[in-house]
C-alpha positions in Angstrom: 3.2 18.2 -4.5 0.1 19.3 -2.5 0.5 21.0 0.8 -1.7 19.3 3.3 -3.2 21.0 6.4 -3.3 19.0 9.6 -6.8 19.1 11.1 -7.1 19.7 14.9 -9.7 18.0 17.1 -10.5 17.7 20.8 -12.5 15.2 22.7 -15.4 17.7 23.1 -18.3 16.2 21.3 -16.7 12.8 20.9 -19.2 10.1 19.9 -18.4 6.5 20.5 -20.5 3.4 20.2 -21.1 0.0 18.7 -22.3 -0.2 15.2 -22.7 -4.0 14.9 -21.4 -7.1 16.8 -17.6 -6.8 17.1 -17.6 -3.3 15.5 -17.0 0.1 17.1 -17.1 3.6 15.7 -16.0 6.9 17.1 -16.6 10.3 15.6 -14.6 13.4 16.3 -15.1 16.9 15.0 -11.9 18.3 13.4 -12.0 21.9 12.3 -15.7 21.7 11.7 -15.5 18.4 9.9 -16.9 15.2 11.3 -14.4 12.3 11.0 -15.7 8.7 11.7 -13.2 6.0 12.6 -14.6 2.5 12.3 -12.8 -0.4 14.1 -13.2 -4.1 14.4 -13.0 -5.6 17.9 -9.3 -6.6 17.5 -8.4 -3.1 16.3 -10.2 -1.5 19.2 -8.4 -3.8 21.7 -5.1 -2.9 20.1 -5.9 0.8 20.3 -7.0 0.5 23.9 -3.9 -1.4 24.8 -1.7 1.2 23.1 -3.5 4.1 24.9 -3.1 2.3 28.3 0.6 1.7 27.7 1.1 5.3 26.8 -0.9 6.5 29.8 1.1 4.2 32.2 4.5 5.4 30.9 3.8 8.9 29.6 5.6 10.7 32.4 8.9 9.0 31.5 8.7 9.5 27.7 11.0 12.1 26.3 9.5 14.7 23.9 10.1 14.1 20.2 11.4 17.0 18.2 9.1 17.9 15.2 10.4 17.0 11.8 11.0 20.1 9.7 
């Protein structure tokens, strides 16, 4: 239907901080656009756990072939 373009972002300029009790927001700049991701505490814990798991096992993970 519509062809979508993937945006690309880096951690340069990453903004992260609390917005309220139990709430976190981080902002990345993707191809000149600011993207805000808002998380509740349980979502932030899940994301932190997933990133930690990946970091601990990343050297043993096989690359995934892109879907064409």
